[in-house]
C-alpha positions as CSV (number, residue, x, y, z in Angstrom):
1,M,11.6,-80.7,51.7
2,P,13.7,-78.3,49.5
3,E,13.7,-79.0,45.8
4,T,16.7,-81.0,44.6
5,L,18.6,-79.9,41.6
6,P,18.3,-82.2,38.6
7,K,21.1,-84.7,38.1
8,V,24.0,-83.4,36.0
9,A,23.2,-85.6,33.1
10,E,19.6,-84.4,33.0
11,R,20.3,-80.7,32.9
12,D,19.8,-78.8,29.7
13,E,22.8,-78.0,27.4
14,S,23.1,-74.3,28.4
15,A,23.2,-75.1,32.1
16,L,25.9,-77.8,31.5
17,V,27.9,-75.4,29.4
18,A,27.7,-72.7,32.1
19,E,28.9,-75.1,34.7
20,A,31.7,-76.5,32.6
21,K,32.9,-72.9,31.8
22,A,32.9,-72.3,35.6
23,G,35.3,-75.3,36.0
24,S,33.0,-78.3,36.5
25,Y,34.6,-81.4,35.0
26,E,31.4,-83.3,35.8
27,A,29.3,-81.0,33.6
28,F,31.7,-81.3,30.7
29,D,31.8,-85.0,31.1
30,A,28.0,-85.0,30.8
31,L,28.3,-83.0,27.6
32,V,30.7,-85.7,26.3
33,N,28.3,-88.5,27.2
34,R,25.4,-86.7,25.6
35,Y,27.1,-86.1,22.2
36,E,30.0,-88.6,21.8
37,Q,27.9,-91.1,19.7
38,K,26.8,-88.4,17.3
39,I,30.3,-86.9,17.0
40,Y,31.8,-90.4,16.4
41,R,29.1,-91.2,13.8
42,L,29.9,-87.8,12.1
43,G,33.6,-88.6,12.1
44,L,32.9,-92.0,10.6
45,N,30.7,-90.6,7.9
46,I,33.4,-88.0,7.0
47,T,36.5,-90.2,7.1
48,G,35.0,-93.6,6.4
49,N,37.4,-95.1,8.8
50,A,36.7,-96.2,12.4
51,E,40.2,-95.4,13.7
52,D,40.1,-91.9,12.2
53,A,36.6,-91.4,13.6
54,E,37.9,-92.2,17.1
55,D,40.7,-89.6,16.6
56,V,38.1,-87.1,15.4
57,L,36.0,-87.8,18.5
58,Q,38.9,-87.4,20.9
59,E,40.4,-84.3,19.2
60,A,37.0,-82.6,18.9
61,F,36.2,-82.9,22.6
62,L,39.8,-82.0,23.6
63,K,39.7,-78.8,21.5
64,A,36.2,-78.0,22.7
65,F,37.4,-78.3,26.3
66,Q,40.5,-76.1,25.6
67,K,38.5,-73.5,23.8
68,L,35.4,-73.6,26.1
69,P,36.2,-70.2,27.6
70,T,36.0,-68.6,24.2
71,F,32.6,-70.2,23.3
72,R,29.9,-67.6,22.9
73,E,26.6,-68.9,24.1
74,D,24.6,-67.2,21.4
75,S,24.7,-70.5,19.5
76,R,24.2,-74.1,20.5
77,F,27.2,-75.9,22.0
78,Y,26.4,-78.9,19.8
79,T,26.6,-76.8,16.6
80,W,29.9,-75.4,17.8
81,L,31.2,-78.9,18.6
82,V,30.1,-80.1,15.2
83,R,32.1,-77.4,13.5
84,I,35.2,-78.5,15.4
85,A,34.6,-82.2,14.5
86,V,34.1,-81.4,10.8
87,N,37.4,-79.5,10.7
88,E,39.1,-82.5,12.4
89,G,37.5,-84.9,9.9
90,L,38.6,-82.8,6.9
91,M,42.1,-82.6,8.3
92,K,42.2,-86.4,8.5
93,L,41.2,-86.5,4.8
94,R,43.9,-84.0,3.8
95,K,46.6,-86.0,5.6
96,R,45.4,-89.3,4.1
97,R,45.2,-88.0,0.6
98,S,48.4,-85.9,0.9
99,D,46.5,-83.1,-0.7
100,K,47.4,-79.5,0.1
101,S,43.8,-78.8,1.0
102,V,40.2,-80.1,0.9
103,P,38.3,-77.0,0.1
104,M,35.0,-76.3,1.8
105,D,34.0,-74.2,-1.2
106,D,33.8,-75.4,-4.8
107,T,33.9,-73.5,-8.1
108,V,30.2,-73.7,-8.7
109,N,28.2,-70.6,-7.6
110,D,25.9,-72.4,-5.1
111,E,23.6,-69.5,-4.6
112,G,23.0,-69.2,-8.4
113,E,21.6,-72.7,-8.8
114,V,17.9,-73.2,-9.3
115,M,16.7,-75.4,-6.4
116,P,13.7,-77.7,-6.9
117,R,10.8,-77.3,-4.6
118,E,10.8,-81.0,-3.7
119,F,13.1,-83.9,-4.3
120,A,12.1,-87.5,-4.4
121,D,13.2,-89.7,-1.5
122,W,16.7,-90.9,-2.1
123,K,16.4,-93.9,0.1
124,P,16.4,-97.4,-1.5
125,N,13.1,-99.1,-2.3
126,P,12.0,-101.0,0.8
127,E,10.9,-103.9,-1.5
128,Q,14.5,-104.7,-2.1
129,Q,15.4,-108.0,-0.4
130,L,18.3,-106.7,1.6
131,T,19.0,-107.0,5.3
132,Q,19.4,-103.8,7.4
133,A,23.1,-104.5,7.8
134,E,23.5,-104.8,4.0
135,L,21.6,-101.6,3.4
136,R,23.7,-99.8,6.0
137,E,27.0,-101.0,4.4
138,I,25.8,-100.0,1.0
139,L,24.7,-96.5,2.2
140,Q,28.0,-96.0,4.0
141,K,30.0,-96.9,0.9
142,A,27.8,-94.5,-1.2
143,I,28.3,-91.7,1.4
144,A,32.1,-92.3,1.3
145,S,32.1,-91.9,-2.5
146,L,30.8,-88.3,-2.2
147,P,33.3,-85.4,-2.3
148,P,34.0,-84.1,1.2
149,I,32.1,-80.8,0.6
150,L,28.9,-82.8,-0.2
151,R,29.5,-85.6,2.3
152,V,29.7,-83.2,5.2
153,V,26.5,-81.4,4.4
154,F,24.6,-84.7,3.8
155,S,25.9,-86.2,7.1
156,L,24.8,-83.2,9.1
157,R,21.4,-82.8,7.5
158,D,20.2,-86.3,6.7
159,V,22.2,-88.4,9.2
160,E,22.5,-86.1,12.2
161,H,19.3,-84.2,11.4
162,L,20.6,-80.7,12.0
163,S,18.4,-78.0,10.5
164,T,19.5,-76.2,7.4
165,E,20.3,-73.2,9.5
166,E,22.3,-75.1,12.0
167,T,24.2,-76.8,9.2
168,A,25.0,-73.5,7.6
169,E,26.2,-72.1,10.9
170,A,28.4,-75.1,11.7
171,L,30.0,-75.0,8.2
172,D,30.1,-71.2,7.9
173,L,28.0,-71.4,4.7
174,T,24.8,-69.6,3.5
175,V,21.5,-71.4,3.7
176,P,21.2,-71.5,-0.1
177,A,24.7,-73.0,-0.3
178,V,23.7,-75.8,2.1
179,K,20.5,-76.5,0.2
180,A,22.4,-76.7,-3.1
181,R,25.0,-79.0,-1.8
182,L,22.4,-81.2,-0.1
183,F,20.6,-81.5,-3.4
184,R,23.7,-82.5,-5.2
185,A,24.6,-85.0,-2.5
186,R,21.2,-86.6,-2.6
187,L,21.3,-86.8,-6.4
188,R,24.7,-88.5,-6.4
189,L,23.7,-90.9,-3.7
190,R,20.5,-91.8,-5.6
191,E,22.6,-92.5,-8.7
192,E,25.1,-94.7,-6.8
193,L,22.3,-96.6,-5.0
194,S,20.4,-97.1,-8.2
195,K,23.5,-98.7,-9.7
196,V,23.8,-101.1,-6.8
197,F,20.2,-102.1,-6.8
198,K,20.1,-102.6,-10.6
199,K,23.1,-105.0,-10.2
200,G,21.1,-107.0,-7.7
201,T,17.9,-107.1,-9.7
202,P,17.6,-110.2,-12.0
203,S,17.1,-109.3,-15.7
């Protein structure tokens, strides 16, 4: 018997992208199914709003489909898709806040900052008597309190588990800049979470 090709959903990313670029709607649909939950979660973490996250999800895949012929396969499709989704999420924030812009760069020279070799785990103490749902809600509120430039980096590195290099590529930043922003995001989150847990601790 001749070997059968793997099912569309089981093919690797590069094969699906090649097929989608050749005009296969089924291959692109497989890419959507593979990454839609991650892109929705990223949109939710950036915007803090389920409706906006749905819009980010739809717009990101629509633009990815439209721009697919221009996608250069020297990087991962997912990293490219993340960049599109981040831009959509930041546009949502700009519209909501009626700001002229939400800059990706801040005034601090990220590359000039001294980075610690290690940073203590920012996660809450497991001894806290909170349910997983309560912890999730607390963390989501803490993430939402971060400035967009820190929130995006934290979401990509610590929620979506992209590497530092992939995060830098997706956001068009240097690796030191990503490390600096991740450090500041973790520090702010730890401060916010400490406040919450102190309130819940009997004196």
